[in-house]
C-alpha positions in Angstrom: 149.2 46.7 -30.2 148.5 46.8 -26.4 148.9 43.8 -24.2 146.1 42.9 -21.9 146.9 42.1 -18.3 144.7 39.5 -16.6 144.9 39.7 -12.8 144.4 36.2 -11.5 146.1 36.9 -8.1 143.9 39.6 -6.6 140.5 37.9 -6.5 141.6 34.9 -4.4 143.7 37.2 -2.1 140.7 39.4 -1.5 138.6 36.4 -0.6 141.2 35.1 1.8 141.5 38.5 3.4 137.8 38.7 3.8 137.4 35.2 5.3 140.9 34.8 6.8 139.8 33.2 10.1 137.5 30.8 8.3 140.3 30.0 5.7 142.7 29.1 8.5 140.1 27.1 10.4 139.4 25.0 7.3 142.9 24.5 5.9 145.1 24.9 9.0 143.0 23.7 11.9 145.9 23.4 14.4 147.2 26.9 13.6 143.7 28.3 13.9 143.3 26.8 17.3 146.5 28.3 18.6 145.8 31.9 17.5 144.4 34.5 19.9 141.6 35.9 17.7 140.8 38.6 20.3 143.9 40.4 19.1 143.9 42.4 15.9 145.7 40.8 12.9 147.0 41.9 9.5 146.8 39.5 6.6 150.1 39.8 4.7 150.7 37.2 2.0 154.5 37.2 2.5 153.9 35.9 6.0 151.3 33.4 4.7 153.8 32.1 2.0 156.4 31.6 4.7 153.9 29.8 7.0 152.7 27.6 4.2 156.3 26.6 3.3 157.0 25.8 7.0 153.8 23.7 7.2 154.7 21.7 4.1 158.2 21.1 5.3 156.9 20.0 8.7 154.4 17.7 7.1 157.0 16.1 4.9 159.4 15.5 7.7 156.8 13.9 10.0 155.5 11.7 7.2 158.9 10.0 6.6 
């Protein structure tokens, strides 16, 4: 019997890559405002995960 693999990860990553500036503008307004969008960028999800963790930690420390 063969197992089926359902890829739930790729579709949302493709959408974020396609609309990366809009994604940041909506979810991370301050970060979006500080980015020089005239320079080329590469959307790597390892960097995004690190940025998200830092954002969450910063949010938690400023709310206490």
